[in-house]
All heavy atoms as a GROMACS GRO file, in nm:
protein
  614
    1MET      N    1  -1.992   1.116   1.701
    1MET     CA    2  -1.957   1.006   1.613
    1MET      C    3  -1.854   0.915   1.681
    1MET      O    4  -1.758   0.967   1.741
    1MET     CB    5  -1.904   1.068   1.481
    1MET     CG    6  -1.867   0.965   1.382
    1MET     SD    7  -1.805   1.042   1.217
    1MET     CE    8  -1.945   0.996   1.118
    2ALA      N    9  -1.872   0.787   1.673
    2ALA     CA   10  -1.782   0.692   1.739
    2ALA      C   11  -1.672   0.654   1.643
    2ALA      O   12  -1.686   0.667   1.514
    2ALA     CB   13  -1.862   0.574   1.780
    3TYR      N   14  -1.565   0.599   1.696
    3TYR     CA   15  -1.449   0.561   1.612
    3TYR      C   16  -1.491   0.462   1.506
    3TYR      O   17  -1.448   0.472   1.388
    3TYR     CB   18  -1.345   0.499   1.705
    3TYR     CG   19  -1.215   0.462   1.631
    3TYR    CD1   20  -1.119   0.560   1.602
    3TYR    CD2   21  -1.194   0.330   1.590
    3TYR    CE1   22  -1.002   0.525   1.535
    3TYR    CE2   23  -1.079   0.295   1.521
    3TYR     CZ   24  -0.983   0.393   1.493
    3TYR     OH   25  -0.869   0.364   1.426
    4SER      N   26  -1.577   0.362   1.541
    4SER     CA   27  -1.621   0.264   1.444
    4SER      C   28  -1.697   0.324   1.322
    4SER      O   29  -1.711   0.253   1.219
    4SER     CB   30  -1.704   0.156   1.512
    4SER     OG   31  -1.819   0.219   1.571
    5GLU      N   32  -1.740   0.444   1.334
    5GLU     CA   33  -1.821   0.504   1.221
    5GLU      C   34  -1.730   0.571   1.124
    5GLU      O   35  -1.781   0.612   1.020
    5GLU     CB   36  -1.921   0.608   1.288
    5GLU     CG   37  -2.026   0.541   1.378
    5GLU     CD   38  -2.114   0.643   1.434
    5GLU    OE1   39  -2.173   0.727   1.362
    5GLU    OE2   40  -2.134   0.638   1.564
    6PHE      N   41  -1.601   0.585   1.152
    6PHE     CA   42  -1.510   0.644   1.058
    6PHE      C   43  -1.465   0.533   0.958
    6PHE      O   44  -1.375   0.452   0.991
    6PHE     CB   45  -1.391   0.708   1.126
    6PHE     CG   46  -1.418   0.845   1.186
    6PHE    CD1   47  -1.463   0.851   1.320
    6PHE    CD2   48  -1.402   0.957   1.121
    6PHE    CE1   49  -1.487   0.969   1.378
    6PHE    CE2   50  -1.429   1.080   1.174
    6PHE     CZ   51  -1.475   1.090   1.304
    7THR      N   52  -1.529   0.521   0.849
    7THR     CA   53  -1.500   0.409   0.756
    7THR      C   54  -1.406   0.450   0.644
    7THR      O   55  -1.362   0.367   0.568
    7THR     CB   56  -1.630   0.356   0.695
    7THR    OG1   57  -1.701   0.462   0.631
    7THR    CG2   58  -1.719   0.292   0.807
    8GLU      N   59  -1.375   0.573   0.636
    8GLU     CA   60  -1.295   0.633   0.520
    8GLU      C   61  -1.156   0.662   0.568
    8GLU      O   62  -1.097   0.756   0.509
    8GLU     CB   63  -1.364   0.749   0.459
    8GLU     CG   64  -1.508   0.728   0.412
    8GLU     CD   65  -1.508   0.665   0.274
    8GLU    OE1   66  -1.424   0.692   0.198
    8GLU    OE2   67  -1.604   0.593   0.244
    9LEU      N   68  -1.100   0.594   0.664
    9LEU     CA   69  -0.966   0.621   0.716
    9LEU      C   70  -0.861   0.574   0.607
    9LEU      O   71  -0.875   0.476   0.546
    9LEU     CB   72  -0.936   0.549   0.840
    9LEU     CG   73  -1.021   0.582   0.962
    9LEU    CD1   74  -0.991   0.494   1.077
    9LEU    CD2   75  -0.989   0.728   1.003
   10SER      N   76  -0.762   0.667   0.586
   10SER     CA   77  -0.658   0.632   0.490
   10SER      C   78  -0.564   0.527   0.547
   10SER      O   79  -0.512   0.447   0.476
   10SER     CB   80  -0.576   0.760   0.454
   10SER     OG   81  -0.669   0.851   0.395
   11THR      N   82  -0.542   0.528   0.675
   11THR     CA   83  -0.458   0.429   0.745
   11THR      C   84  -0.497   0.420   0.888
   11THR      O   85  -0.562   0.511   0.946
   11THR     CB   86  -0.307   0.464   0.730
   11THR    OG1   87  -0.232   0.355   0.772
   11THR    CG2   88  -0.274   0.590   0.806
   12GLU      N   89  -0.458   0.317   0.956
   12GLU     CA   90  -0.486   0.298   1.104
   12GLU      C   91  -0.358   0.254   1.168
   12GLU      O   92  -0.287   0.169   1.117
   12GLU     CB   93  -0.598   0.201   1.122
   12GLU     CG   94  -0.638   0.190   1.263
   12GLU     CD   95  -0.762   0.093   1.281
   12GLU    OE1   96  -0.754  -0.021   1.249
   12GLU    OE2   97  -0.863   0.146   1.334
   13VAL      N   98  -0.327   0.312   1.285
   13VAL     CA   99  -0.215   0.277   1.362
   13VAL      C  100  -0.260   0.213   1.488
   13VAL      O  101  -0.336   0.272   1.564
   13VAL     CB  102  -0.132   0.406   1.390
   13VAL    CG1  103  -0.013   0.371   1.484
   13VAL    CG2  104  -0.084   0.466   1.264
   14ASP      N  105  -0.221   0.095   1.515
   14ASP     CA  106  -0.250   0.023   1.635
   14ASP      C  107  -0.130   0.034   1.731
   14ASP      O  108  -0.030  -0.035   1.715
   14ASP     CB  109  -0.286  -0.122   1.608
   14ASP     CG  110  -0.340  -0.192   1.734
   14ASP    OD1  111  -0.329  -0.141   1.846
   14ASP    OD2  112  -0.393  -0.306   1.716
   15ALA      N  113  -0.139   0.123   1.828
   15ALA     CA  114  -0.030   0.143   1.924
   15ALA      C  115  -0.072   0.097   2.068
   15ALA      O  116  -0.013   0.143   2.161
   15ALA     CB  117   0.003   0.292   1.927
   16ARG      N  118  -0.171   0.007   2.068
   16ARG     CA  119  -0.213  -0.050   2.198
   16ARG      C  120  -0.099  -0.132   2.264
   16ARG      O  121  -0.022  -0.203   2.190
   16ARG     CB  122  -0.335  -0.135   2.182
   16ARG     CG  123  -0.452  -0.052   2.144
   16ARG     CD  124  -0.579  -0.136   2.122
   16ARG     NE  125  -0.567  -0.193   1.992
   16ARG     CZ  126  -0.666  -0.266   1.932
   16ARG    NH1  127  -0.781  -0.272   1.985
   16ARG    NH2  128  -0.646  -0.317   1.809
   17GLY      N  129  -0.077  -0.108   2.392
   17GLY     CA  130   0.029  -0.170   2.468
   17GLY      C  131   0.156  -0.101   2.465
   17GLY      O  132   0.249  -0.145   2.534
   18LEU      N  133   0.168   0.007   2.390
   18LEU     CA  134   0.292   0.088   2.385
   18LEU      C  135   0.280   0.208   2.481
   18LEU      O  136   0.177   0.271   2.487
   18LEU     CB  137   0.316   0.140   2.245
   18LEU     CG  138   0.336   0.031   2.137
   18LEU    CD1  139   0.349   0.099   1.999
   18LEU    CD2  140   0.450  -0.056   2.177
   19ASP      N  141   0.388   0.238   2.549
   19ASP     CA  142   0.386   0.354   2.641
   19ASP      C  143   0.432   0.479   2.573
   19ASP      O  144   0.500   0.469   2.466
   19ASP     CB  145   0.476   0.321   2.762
   19ASP     CG  146   0.425   0.210   2.852
   19ASP    OD1  147   0.299   0.197   2.860
   19ASP    OD2  148   0.503   0.136   2.905
   20CYS      N  149   0.406   0.586   2.643
   20CYS     CA  150   0.450   0.720   2.594
   20CYS      C  151   0.603   0.718   2.570
   20CYS      O  152   0.674   0.665   2.654
   20CYS     CB  153   0.415   0.826   2.691
   20CYS     SG  154   0.454   0.992   2.653
   21PRO      N  155   0.651   0.776   2.462
   21PRO     CA  156   0.590   0.850   2.361
   21PRO      C  157   0.560   0.779   2.232
   21PRO      O  158   0.530   0.832   2.128
   21PRO     CB  159   0.699   0.958   2.332
   21PRO     CG  160   0.818   0.882   2.338
   21PRO     CD  161   0.798   0.780   2.454
   22MET      N  162   0.561   0.642   2.238
   22MET     CA  163   0.547   0.558   2.114
   22MET      C  164   0.415   0.585   2.034
   22MET      O  165   0.420   0.588   1.914
   22MET     CB  166   0.575   0.411   2.146
   22MET     CG  167   0.720   0.383   2.181
   22MET     SD  168   0.844   0.450   2.064
   22MET     CE  169   0.805   0.353   1.927
   23PRO      N  170   0.301   0.589   2.100
   23PRO     CA  171   0.177   0.612   2.022
   23PRO      C  172   0.187   0.741   1.940
   23PRO      O  173   0.150   0.741   1.822
   23PRO     CB  174   0.066   0.624   2.125
   23PRO     CG  175   0.116   0.540   2.242
   23PRO     CD  176   0.266   0.563   2.240
   24LEU      N  177   0.236   0.846   1.996
   24LEU     CA  178   0.256   0.975   1.927
   24LEU      C  179   0.359   0.955   1.815
   24LEU      O  180   0.331   1.005   1.702
   24LEU     CB  181   0.299   1.086   2.025
   24LEU     CG  182   0.324   1.220   1.962
   24LEU    CD1  183   0.202   1.280   1.898
   24LEU    CD2  184   0.382   1.312   2.069
   25LEU      N  185   0.469   0.892   1.844
   25LEU     CA  186   0.570   0.881   1.734
   25LEU      C  187   0.521   0.797   1.620
   25LEU      O  188   0.543   0.833   1.503
   25LEU     CB  189   0.695   0.818   1.795
   25LEU     CG  190   0.770   0.907   1.899
   25LEU    CD1  191   0.888   0.830   1.957
   25LEU    CD2  192   0.820   1.035   1.822
   26LYS      N  193   0.453   0.685   1.649
   26LYS     CA  194   0.393   0.601   1.543
   26LYS      C  195   0.292   0.680   1.461
   26LYS      O  196   0.279   0.664   1.338
   26LYS     CB  197   0.335   0.475   1.601
   26LYS     CG  198   0.445   0.377   1.642
   26LYS     CD  199   0.375   0.244   1.682
   26LYS     CE  200   0.476   0.133   1.688
   26LYS     NZ  201   0.518   0.082   1.560
   27MET      N  202   0.211   0.761   1.527
   27MET     CA  203   0.110   0.837   1.456
   27MET      C  204   0.181   0.941   1.367
   27MET      O  205   0.142   0.963   1.252
   27MET     CB  206   0.021   0.913   1.558
   27MET     CG  207  -0.090   0.989   1.490
   27MET     SD  208  -0.151   1.118   1.600
   27MET     CE  209  -0.019   1.223   1.617
   28LYS      N  210   0.281   1.008   1.419
   28LYS     CA  211   0.350   1.109   1.339
   28LYS      C  212   0.414   1.050   1.220
   28LYS      O  213   0.405   1.111   1.112
   28LYS     CB  214   0.456   1.177   1.431
   28LYS     CG  215   0.517   1.300   1.372
   28LYS     CD  216   0.618   1.369   1.466
   28LYS     CE  217   0.676   1.485   1.400
   28LYS     NZ  218   0.788   1.541   1.476
   29LEU      N  219   0.476   0.940   1.235
   29LEU     CA  220   0.541   0.870   1.119
   29LEU      C  221   0.432   0.836   1.008
   29LEU      O  222   0.454   0.854   0.892
   29LEU     CB  223   0.618   0.745   1.158
   29LEU     CG  224   0.742   0.761   1.232
   29LEU    CD1  225   0.799   0.633   1.288
   29LEU    CD2  226   0.848   0.834   1.145
   30ALA      N  227   0.319   0.784   1.055
   30ALA     CA  228   0.213   0.750   0.962
   30ALA      C  229   0.159   0.877   0.893
   30ALA      O  230   0.125   0.877   0.770
   30ALA     CB  231   0.099   0.672   1.038
   31LEU      N  232   0.145   0.984   0.968
   31LEU     CA  233   0.094   1.109   0.908
   31LEU      C  234   0.187   1.163   0.793
   31LEU      O  235   0.142   1.220   0.701
   31LEU     CB  236   0.076   1.218   1.018
   31LEU     CG  237  -0.045   1.221   1.098
   31LEU    CD1  238  -0.038   1.316   1.214
   31LEU    CD2  239  -0.168   1.256   1.008
   32ASN      N  240   0.315   1.139   0.815
   32ASN     CA  241   0.413   1.184   0.714
   32ASN      C  242   0.390   1.121   0.578
   32ASN      O  243   0.428   1.172   0.478
   32ASN     CB  244   0.551   1.150   0.755
   32ASN     CG  245   0.603   1.239   0.875
   32ASN    OD1  246   0.550   1.348   0.893
   32ASN    ND2  247   0.701   1.197   0.946
   33ASN      N  248   0.322   1.002   0.575
   33ASN     CA  249   0.297   0.931   0.450
   33ASN      C  250   0.159   0.966   0.390
   33ASN      O  251   0.126   0.906   0.288
   33ASN     CB  252   0.305   0.778   0.474
   33ASN     CG  253   0.444   0.742   0.508
   33ASN    OD1  254   0.542   0.782   0.453
   33ASN    ND2  255   0.456   0.650   0.604
   34LEU      N  256   0.088   1.047   0.459
   34LEU     CA  257  -0.051   1.093   0.408
   34LEU      C  258  -0.047   1.220   0.333
   34LEU      O  259   0.035   1.306   0.362
   34LEU     CB  260  -0.146   1.100   0.524
   34LEU     CG  261  -0.175   0.973   0.606
   34LEU    CD1  262  -0.279   1.003   0.712
   34LEU    CD2  263  -0.218   0.857   0.518
   35ALA      N  264  -0.142   1.232   0.241
   35ALA     CA  265  -0.165   1.356   0.173
   35ALA      C  266  -0.251   1.451   0.256
   35ALA      O  267  -0.326   1.405   0.344
   35ALA     CB  268  -0.226   1.337   0.034
   36VAL      N  269  -0.243   1.576   0.238
   36VAL     CA  270  -0.328   1.673   0.304
   36VAL      C  271  -0.475   1.634   0.278
   36VAL      O  272  -0.513   1.600   0.164
   36VAL     CB  273  -0.299   1.815   0.256
   36VAL    CG1  274  -0.400   1.911   0.315
   36VAL    CG2  275  -0.155   1.859   0.299
   37GLY      N  276  -0.555   1.633   0.388
   37GLY     CA  277  -0.693   1.597   0.377
   37GLY      C  278  -0.724   1.449   0.408
   37GLY      O  279  -0.837   1.418   0.435
   38GLU      N  280  -0.621   1.359   0.405
   38GLU     CA  281  -0.642   1.224   0.441
   38GLU      C  282  -0.652   1.206   0.596
   38GLU      O  283  -0.596   1.291   0.666
   38GLU     CB  284  -0.531   1.138   0.388
   38GLU     CG  285  -0.538   1.126   0.238
   38GLU     CD  286  -0.436   1.026   0.185
   38GLU    OE1  287  -0.317   1.036   0.216
   38GLU    OE2  288  -0.474   0.939   0.099
   39SER      N  289  -0.718   1.101   0.635
   39SER     CA  290  -0.737   1.081   0.780
   39SER      C  291  -0.671   0.954   0.827
   39SER      O  292  -0.658   0.855   0.755
   39SER     CB  293  -0.887   1.066   0.810
   39SER     OG  294  -0.952   1.195   0.782
   40LEU      N  295  -0.632   0.960   0.954
   40LEU     CA  296  -0.561   0.848   1.018
   40LEU      C  297  -0.638   0.811   1.149
   40LEU      O  298  -0.678   0.901   1.220
   40LEU     CB  299  -0.417   0.893   1.052
   40LEU     CG  300  -0.330   0.807   1.137
   40LEU    CD1  301  -0.181   0.817   1.087
   40LEU    CD2  302  -0.337   0.844   1.288
   41GLY      N  303  -0.648   0.681   1.169
   41GLY     CA  304  -0.702   0.639   1.299
   41GLY      C  305  -0.597   0.586   1.390
   41GLY      O  306  -0.497   0.521   1.335
   42LEU      N  307  -0.599   0.611   1.516
   42LEU     CA  308  -0.501   0.569   1.610
   42LEU      C  309  -0.567   0.501   1.730
   42LEU      O  310  -0.669   0.557   1.781
   42LEU     CB  311  -0.415   0.687   1.656
   42LEU     CG  312  -0.325   0.660   1.777
   42LEU    CD1  313  -0.209   0.569   1.733
   42LEU    CD2  314  -0.266   0.791   1.832
   43LEU      N  315  -0.521   0.384   1.760
   43LEU     CA  316  -0.573   0.317   1.880
   43LEU      C  317  -0.452   0.302   1.979
   43LEU      O  318  -0.345   0.263   1.945
   43LEU     CB  319  -0.618   0.178   1.844
   43LEU     CG  320  -0.737   0.164   1.740
   43LEU    CD1  321  -0.757   0.023   1.706
   43LEU    CD2  322  -0.863   0.235   1.808
   44ALA      N  323  -0.478   0.341   2.105
   44ALA     CA  324  -0.370   0.337   2.210
   44ALA      C  325  -0.432   0.297   2.341
   44ALA      O  326  -0.556   0.302   2.363
   44ALA     CB  327  -0.310   0.476   2.219
   45THR      N  328  -0.346   0.254   2.427
   45THR     CA  329  -0.391   0.217   2.565
   45THR      C  330  -0.326   0.304   2.675
   45THR      O  331  -0.358   0.298   2.788
   45THR     CB  332  -0.361   0.072   2.598
   45THR    OG1  333  -0.228   0.039   2.567
   45THR    CG2  334  -0.457  -0.020   2.522
   46ASP      N  335  -0.235   0.392   2.630
   46ASP     CA  336  -0.154   0.480   2.713
   46ASP      C  337  -0.246   0.598   2.753
   46ASP      O  338  -0.280   0.675   2.661
   46ASP     CB  339  -0.027   0.526   2.647
   46ASP     CG  340   0.049   0.626   2.735
   46ASP    OD1  341   0.032   0.627   2.856
   46ASP    OD2  342   0.126   0.698   2.678
   47PRO      N  343  -0.286   0.615   2.882
   47PRO     CA  344  -0.372   0.726   2.921
   47PRO      C  345  -0.312   0.864   2.884
   47PRO      O  346  -0.385   0.962   2.853
   47PRO     CB  347  -0.386   0.708   3.072
   47PRO     CG  348  -0.346   0.576   3.109
   47PRO     CD  349  -0.253   0.529   2.991
   48GLY      N  350  -0.180   0.875   2.886
   48GLY     CA  351  -0.115   1.004   2.854
   48GLY      C  352  -0.132   1.039   2.706
   48GLY      O  353  -0.110   1.157   2.670
   49SER      N  354  -0.176   0.943   2.625
   49SER     CA  355  -0.190   0.972   2.482
   49SER      C  356  -0.300   1.075   2.458
   49SER      O  357  -0.297   1.158   2.368
   49SER     CB  358  -0.221   0.850   2.402
   49SER     OG  359  -0.342   0.791   2.439
   50MET      N  360  -0.396   1.082   2.548
   50MET     CA  361  -0.506   1.177   2.535
   50MET      C  362  -0.453   1.321   2.532
   50MET      O  363  -0.487   1.401   2.448
   50MET     CB  364  -0.613   1.159   2.646
   50MET     CG  365  -0.738   1.239   2.628
   50MET     SD  366  -0.843   1.200   2.488
   50MET     CE  367  -0.924   1.048   2.543
   51ARG      N  368  -0.366   1.350   2.626
   51ARG     CA  369  -0.298   1.482   2.634
   51ARG      C  370  -0.210   1.506   2.516
   51ARG      O  371  -0.211   1.605   2.450
   51ARG     CB  372  -0.231   1.494   2.770
   51ARG     CG  373  -0.142   1.618   2.788
   51ARG     CD  374  -0.045   1.607   2.898
   51ARG     NE  375   0.052   1.496   2.867
   51ARG     CZ  376   0.078   1.389   2.939
   51ARG    NH1  377   0.012   1.369   3.055
   51ARG    NH2  378   0.165   1.297   2.902
   52ASP      N  379  -0.122   1.407   2.486
   52ASP     CA  380  -0.022   1.418   2.383
   52ASP      C  381  -0.076   1.439   2.242
   52ASP      O  382  -0.029   1.524   2.176
   52ASP     CB  383   0.070   1.294   2.389
   52ASP     CG  384   0.148   1.280   2.516
   52ASP    OD1  385   0.155   1.377   2.596
   52ASP    OD2  386   0.201   1.163   2.536
   53ILE      N  387  -0.176   1.355   2.211
   53ILE     CA  388  -0.234   1.366   2.073
   53ILE      C  389  -0.300   1.498   2.057
   53ILE      O  390  -0.285   1.562   1.949
   53ILE     CB  391  -0.328   1.245   2.051
   53ILE    CG1  392  -0.252   1.113   2.067
   53ILE    CG2  393  -0.388   1.258   1.914
   53ILE    CD1  394  -0.131   1.091   1.978
   54LYS      N  395  -0.376   1.542   2.159
   54LYS     CA  396  -0.449   1.674   2.141
   54LYS      C  397  -0.344   1.784   2.128
   54LYS      O  398  -0.359   1.868   2.043
   54LYS     CB  399  -0.538   1.700   2.261
   54LYS     CG  400  -0.657   1.614   2.262
   54LYS     CD  401  -0.747   1.635   2.391
   54LYS     CE  402  -0.870   1.560   2.390
   54LYS     NZ  403  -0.952   1.578   2.509
   55ALA      N  404  -0.240   1.783   2.206
   55ALA     CA  405  -0.134   1.892   2.199
   55ALA      C  406  -0.062   1.887   2.068
   55ALA      O  407  -0.045   1.992   2.004
   55ALA     CB  408  -0.041   1.872   2.316
   56PHE      N  409  -0.037   1.769   2.012
   56PHE     CA  410   0.037   1.757   1.892
   56PHE      C  411  -0.056   1.810   1.774
   56PHE      O  412  -0.001   1.887   1.687
   56PHE     CB  413   0.072   1.612   1.861
   56PHE     CG  414   0.128   1.590   1.722
   56PHE    CD1  415   0.259   1.627   1.694
   56PHE    CD2  416   0.046   1.540   1.621
   56PHE    CE1  417   0.307   1.611   1.558
   56PHE    CE2  418   0.096   1.523   1.494
   56PHE     CZ  419   0.230   1.562   1.460
   57ALA      N  420  -0.180   1.777   1.774
   57ALA     CA  421  -0.266   1.826   1.668
   57ALA      C  422  -0.278   1.976   1.673
   57ALA      O  423  -0.271   2.036   1.565
   57ALA     CB  424  -0.406   1.759   1.689
   58ASP      N  425  -0.288   2.032   1.788
   58ASP     CA  426  -0.292   2.180   1.796
   58ASP      C  427  -0.166   2.249   1.749
   58ASP      O  428  -0.172   2.342   1.672
   58ASP     CB  429  -0.318   2.222   1.948
   58ASP     CG  430  -0.459   2.195   1.992
   58ASP    OD1  431  -0.548   2.172   1.909
   58ASP    OD2  432  -0.479   2.190   2.117
   59ILE      N  433  -0.049   2.196   1.796
   59ILE     CA  434   0.072   2.251   1.755
   59ILE      C  435   0.107   2.233   1.602
   59ILE      O  436   0.151   2.330   1.537
   59ILE     CB  437   0.192   2.189   1.835
   59ILE    CG1  438   0.183   2.236   1.982
   59ILE    CG2  439   0.329   2.230   1.786
   59ILE    CD1  440   0.265   2.152   2.078
   60ALA      N  441   0.076   2.119   1.549
   60ALA     CA  442   0.110   2.086   1.409
   60ALA      C  443  -0.001   2.137   1.308
   60ALA      O  444   0.023   2.139   1.190
   60ALA     CB  445   0.126   1.932   1.390
   61GLY      N  446  -0.112   2.176   1.365
   61GLY     CA  447  -0.216   2.232   1.280
   61GLY      C  448  -0.310   2.124   1.215
   61GLY      O  449  -0.382   2.155   1.125
   62HIS      N  450  -0.305   2.007   1.265
   62HIS     CA  451  -0.393   1.899   1.207
   62HIS      C  452  -0.523   1.903   1.285
   62HIS      O  453  -0.534   1.952   1.394
   62HIS     CB  454  -0.327   1.762   1.226
   62HIS     CG  455  -0.193   1.742   1.162
   62HIS    ND1  456  -0.168   1.759   1.029
   62HIS    CD2  457  -0.074   1.711   1.215
   62HIS    CE1  458  -0.052   1.742   0.996
   62HIS    NE2  459   0.019   1.715   1.110
   63GLN      N  460  -0.629   1.845   1.218
   63GLN     CA  461  -0.762   1.851   1.282
   63GLN      C  462  -0.788   1.717   1.355
   63GLN      O  463  -0.773   1.607   1.302
   63GLN     CB  464  -0.874   1.864   1.178
   63GLN     CG  465  -0.877   2.003   1.117
   63GLN     CD  466  -1.020   2.025   1.060
   63GLN    OE1  467  -1.081   1.932   1.008
   63GLN    NE2  468  -1.058   2.152   1.063
   64LEU      N  469  -0.812   1.730   1.485
   64LEU     CA  470  -0.843   1.611   1.564
   64LEU      C  471  -0.998   1.596   1.556
   64LEU      O  472  -1.074   1.674   1.620
   64LEU     CB  473  -0.797   1.636   1.715
   64LEU     CG  474  -0.813   1.522   1.811
   64LEU    CD1  475  -0.743   1.391   1.759
   64LEU    CD2  476  -0.776   1.559   1.942
   65LEU      N  477  -1.036   1.498   1.475
   65LEU     CA  478  -1.180   1.478   1.449
   65LEU      C  479  -1.249   1.400   1.561
   65LEU      O  480  -1.369   1.408   1.588
   65LEU     CB  481  -1.200   1.405   1.319
   65LEU     CG  482  -1.138   1.476   1.192
   65LEU    CD1  483  -1.159   1.390   1.070
   65LEU    CD2  484  -1.198   1.614   1.179
   66LEU      N  485  -1.170   1.318   1.635
   66LEU     CA  486  -1.220   1.232   1.739
   66LEU      C  487  -1.114   1.203   1.836
   66LEU      O  488  -0.997   1.172   1.804
   66LEU     CB  489  -1.275   1.104   1.681
   66LEU     CG  490  -1.332   1.003   1.786
   66LEU    CD1  491  -1.469   1.047   1.834
   66LEU    CD2  492  -1.339   0.861   1.728
   67ALA      N  493  -1.148   1.211   1.966
   67ALA     CA  494  -1.069   1.165   2.076
   67ALA      C  495  -1.158   1.115   2.184
   67ALA      O  496  -1.233   1.186   2.244
   67ALA     CB  497  -0.980   1.281   2.130
   68GLU      N  498  -1.161   0.982   2.195
   68GLU     CA  499  -1.256   0.918   2.291
   68GLU      C  500  -1.195   0.795   2.352
   68GLU      O  501  -1.100   0.735   2.302
   68GLU     CB  502  -1.387   0.882   2.223
   68GLU     CG  503  -1.369   0.762   2.127
   68GLU     CD  504  -1.508   0.721   2.066
   68GLU    OE1  505  -1.607   0.792   2.090
   68GLU    OE2  506  -1.506   0.618   1.998
   69GLN      N  507  -1.247   0.759   2.471
   69GLN     CA  508  -1.204   0.640   2.540
   69GLN      C  509  -1.314   0.533   2.526
   69GLN      O  510  -1.432   0.567   2.547
   69GLN     CB  511  -1.180   0.668   2.687
   69GLN     CG  512  -1.125   0.545   2.762
   69GLN     CD  513  -1.085   0.578   2.900
   69GLN    OE1  514  -1.097   0.692   2.949
   69GLN    NE2  515  -1.043   0.474   2.975
   70GLN      N  516  -1.275   0.417   2.482
   70GLN     CA  517  -1.369   0.303   2.472
   70GLN      C  518  -1.312   0.184   2.554
   70GLN      O  519  -1.217   0.122   2.511
   70GLN     CB  520  -1.384   0.250   2.322
   70GLN     CG  521  -1.455   0.353   2.234
   70GLN     CD  522  -1.470   0.301   2.097
   70GLN    OE1  523  -1.424   0.192   2.061
   70GLN    NE2  524  -1.534   0.375   2.016
   71GLY      N  525  -1.357   0.175   2.674
   71GLY     CA  526  -1.304   0.074   2.765
   71GLY      C  527  -1.161   0.117   2.799
   71GLY      O  528  -1.133   0.226   2.847
   72GLU      N  529  -1.061   0.028   2.774
   72GLU     CA  530  -0.921   0.059   2.800
   72GLU      C  531  -0.848   0.123   2.676
   72GLU      O  532  -0.734   0.154   2.690
   72GLU     CB  533  -0.852  -0.072   2.841
   72GLU     CG  534  -0.896  -0.121   2.980
   72GLU     CD  535  -0.819  -0.243   3.024
   72GLU    OE1  536  -0.709  -0.269   2.972
   72GLU    OE2  537  -0.864  -0.308   3.118
   73ASP      N  538  -0.924   0.135   2.573
   73ASP     CA  539  -0.861   0.188   2.449
   73ASP      C  540  -0.895   0.334   2.433
   73ASP      O  541  -1.001   0.381   2.465
   73ASP     CB  542  -0.916   0.122   2.321
   73ASP     CG  543  -0.868  -0.026   2.316
   73ASP    OD1  544  -0.776  -0.058   2.378
   73ASP    OD2  545  -0.930  -0.102   2.235
   74TYR      N  546  -0.794   0.408   2.385
   74TYR     CA  547  -0.808   0.550   2.347
   74TYR      C  548  -0.810   0.553   2.200
   74TYR      O  549  -0.719   0.506   2.134
   74TYR     CB  550  -0.701   0.636   2.411
   74TYR     CG  551  -0.707   0.634   2.561
   74TYR    CD1  552  -0.638   0.538   2.633
   74TYR    CD2  553  -0.775   0.731   2.633
   74TYR    CE1  554  -0.642   0.535   2.772
   74TYR    CE2  555  -0.784   0.726   2.770
   74TYR     CZ  556  -0.712   0.623   2.839
   74TYR     OH  557  -0.717   0.629   2.972
   75CYS      N  558  -0.917   0.614   2.140
   75CYS     CA  559  -0.933   0.618   1.998
   75CYS      C  560  -0.926   0.756   1.940
   75CYS      O  561  -0.991   0.841   2.000
   75CYS     CB  562  -1.068   0.550   1.963
   75CYS     SG  563  -1.094   0.392   2.031
   76TYR      N  564  -0.850   0.772   1.834
   76TYR     CA  565  -0.840   0.907   1.774
   76TYR      C  566  -0.852   0.898   1.623
   76TYR      O  567  -0.820   0.797   1.560
   76TYR     CB  568  -0.695   0.961   1.802
   76TYR     CG  569  -0.658   0.957   1.948
   76TYR    CD1  570  -0.585   0.849   1.995
   76TYR    CD2  571  -0.697   1.057   2.029
   76TYR    CE1  572  -0.559   0.837   2.134
   76TYR    CE2  573  -0.660   1.057   2.168
   76TYR     CZ  574  -0.586   0.947   2.216
   76TYR     OH  575  -0.558   0.942   2.350
   77VAL      N  576  -0.910   1.003   1.567
   77VAL     CA  577  -0.907   1.022   1.423
   77VAL      C  578  -0.849   1.162   1.398
   77VAL      O  579  -0.901   1.263   1.451
   77VAL     CB  580  -1.048   1.008   1.362
   77VAL    CG1  581  -1.044   1.039   1.213
   77VAL    CG2  582  -1.106   0.869   1.386
   78ILE      N  583  -0.751   1.164   1.318
   78ILE     CA  584  -0.674   1.290   1.283
   78ILE      C  585  -0.673   1.312   1.132
   78ILE      O  586  -0.645   1.218   1.062
   78ILE     CB  587  -0.538   1.286   1.338
   78ILE    CG1  588  -0.541   1.277   1.490
   78ILE    CG2  589  -0.456   1.411   1.295
   78ILE    CD1  590  -0.416   1.209   1.549
   79GLN      N  591  -0.714   1.431   1.092
   79GLN     CA  592  -0.703   1.471   0.945
   79GLN      C  593  -0.585   1.555   0.924
   79GLN      O  594  -0.566   1.659   0.992
   79GLN     CB  595  -0.828   1.540   0.901
   79GLN     CG  596  -0.839   1.573   0.753
   79GLN     CD  597  -0.967   1.635   0.719
   79GLN    OE1  598  -1.016   1.729   0.787
   79GLN    NE2  599  -1.022   1.589   0.612
   80LYS      N  600  -0.499   1.519   0.831
   80LYS     CA  601  -0.378   1.590   0.804
   80LYS      C  602  -0.412   1.719   0.739
   80LYS      O  603  -0.490   1.728   0.642
   80LYS     CB  604  -0.290   1.507   0.711
   80LYS     CG  605  -0.149   1.574   0.686
   80LYS     CD  606  -0.059   1.486   0.617
   80LYS     CE  607   0.076   1.556   0.597
   80LYS     NZ  608   0.172   1.469   0.535
   81SER      N  609  -0.350   1.828   0.780
   81SER     CA  610  -0.373   1.962   0.729
   81SER      C  611  -0.243   2.003   0.655
   81SER      O  612  -0.131   1.956   0.680
   81SER     CB  613  -0.392   2.061   0.837
   81SER     OG  614  -0.513   2.030   0.902
   0.00000   0.00000   0.00000
C-alpha cells in the first residue's frame, strides 16, 4: 500500500527539509495528541529518519504501517498503540 492510499489519517506531519532529530520529535509531539488506534502520516527528507522512525516505533510499541521512499521523500504511517 502506498502513502497516498492512506486516506483515514488522523493527522499529518510535514517535516520535509528538517534534519535529524526534528522529524522524529515533530512526529512524537503529534502522536501525544492522538488517541490509541489513530494514525499519523509523516513526510520527511532526512535519510536518517528511516532508521529513527522504525526504532522509535519498536521501542514505543506503536505500529509502523508504512515506511517507504518516494523520490526524495520518506513517507511513514504510524498507528498509536
